[in-house]
Every structure is written in structure tokens, then in C-alpha cells.
Wavefront OBJ file of the C-alpha trace (Angstrom):
o trace
v -5.478 -12.133 -8.317
v -7.141 -12.780 -5.119
v -8.430 -15.770 -6.721
v -5.127 -17.097 -7.555
v -2.722 -16.174 -4.377
v -2.971 -16.511 -0.656
v -4.017 -13.412 1.168
v -1.184 -10.525 2.094
v -1.305 -10.203 5.952
v 0.473 -6.933 5.595
v -2.283 -5.498 3.129
v -4.238 -2.485 4.296
v -7.096 -1.814 1.969
v -7.558 2.010 0.716
v -11.048 3.012 -0.019
v -11.197 4.755 -4.182
v -14.605 5.067 -4.388
v -15.046 8.581 -2.787
v -13.065 12.048 -3.685
v -9.553 11.094 -5.605
v -7.835 13.095 -2.424
v -8.966 10.946 0.204
v -8.212 8.514 -1.392
v -4.657 10.056 -2.079
v -4.501 10.546 1.065
v -5.234 7.733 2.821
v -2.839 6.012 0.439
v 0.164 7.834 1.623
v -1.150 7.385 5.135
v -0.713 3.598 5.025
v 2.404 3.812 3.027
v 4.316 6.739 4.878
v 5.792 6.243 8.808
v 3.509 8.359 10.929
v 4.870 11.535 11.360
v 7.505 11.287 8.429
v 6.937 12.900 5.276
v 9.353 10.548 3.526
v 8.165 7.455 2.000
v 9.872 4.089 3.130
v 12.670 2.864 0.891
v 12.211 -0.983 -0.003
v 15.650 -2.108 -0.449
v 14.524 -6.097 -1.397
v 11.513 -7.179 -3.582
v 9.006 -9.164 -2.035
v 8.167 -10.968 -4.915
v 10.467 -12.998 -7.205
v 11.366 -12.438 -10.927
v 9.237 -14.845 -13.668
l 1 2 3 4 5 6 7 8 9 10 11 12 13 14 15 16 17 18 19 20 21 22 23 24 25 26 27 28 29 30 31 32 33 34 35 36 37 38 39 40 41 42 43 44 45 46 47 48 49 50
């Protein structure tokens, strides 16, 4: 995918080579607003359907 598409500036890399619990915690931290237990709700898709 990286060879075909331009870089996504808002992307956050999450290292998945370590323990699963750590990777999940880092991923949830990346998508949840700080101090919130709720994940954000995106109402519009970023990509157009094929």
C-alpha cells in the first residue's frame, strides 16, 4: 500500500513487535482523546467508495 498511495500525514505508527497488551494500549492511546475513555466517532469516511 505504501508504494501505491501517498503518505498519510495524520497517521500514528504503533509498534506491534512487543507484547499484545502494550500494542493495544498504544493503539487505544492513539485513537482516544487524552483523558477520555470514549473512542472518537467519525461520521464521514476518509476514503471514497470504490
